[in-house]
C-alpha positions, 0 to 999 in steps of 0.5 A: 887300669894299671897306673903304676908298677913297683917291683924287681926289674927281672929282665930288660932290653932296650925297649922292654922291661920285665918287672916282677911284682908279687910273683908275676912278671909284667912285660912293659914297653918303654922308650929307648930313652927310658930303657937307657935309664933303667937300673941293673937287673935285680934292682927295685924299680917303679914305673908309671904305666898306661895299659892299652886294651885292644881286641886281641891284646893288652899292652903295658907302656912304662914311663920314668916320669909324669911328663913322658907319660902325659906326652904319650897320652896326649900323642895317642889322641892325635889322629894317625899316632898310635902307641907304638909311634908315640913310643918311637917318637919318645925314643928319638927325642927327650920330652922337654925337646919335643915340648919345645918344638911343639910350643914353638910350632916348629913343624919342620923340626918335628918332621926330622924325627924318624917316623913323623912326616910333614902332615903328622908334625903339623897335626901334632902342633895343632893338637898339642900346642896348648897342652905342651905349655901346660905339661911343661908348666906342671912339670916345672920345665921352664924352657918352653916359657923362655924367649924363642931365641933362647929355646932355639939356642938350647935346641942347637946345643942339643943337636951339637950333643950338649945335654941338659942341664949344661945346655940350658945353663950355658944359654941362660948365662949367654942371655945374661951377658948379651941381654934378652934381645940377643938373637939365637946365633949370638946366644949359641956362640956365647953359650959355647964359651960357657960349656 
């Protein structure tokens, strides 16, 4: 298996990176989020990879961090989700937000992601709930361990366009002021004052 590639980013598109390693250009499929974070062409780049072997093709998928790769690997084990759909999901939502939705068993929130229907969202929750907590813990993502109201408030700020770490810090500050028993509505209102 090809687990990692380090080389020069020869060419990039929103969903593909061509990395030249030892005179060979490897085409690596990436999520749109990873594609946005790629350095400029000609820069050195290291991507974690997963090789999908099919009867008629060998396809490399690339990830900037272990959390995204672990999520991808866990999603493709779920019935009905192949590598392309997993990549599409990771293009639509950050790994930490996806982990939060799964950990909170928010099937409705998951089904709002393009390409995920009600049945698939329920299967994701069933198959990955325990793994979502483990992936978050191993990557140091503490948001999944937060109280439910705080997680809801962070997700609400994300939908308003506030990115991490700003959203997380604002909600933590709001929880500090209002106390851990505050509901998500009060936390959101207070967090907006601290942005």
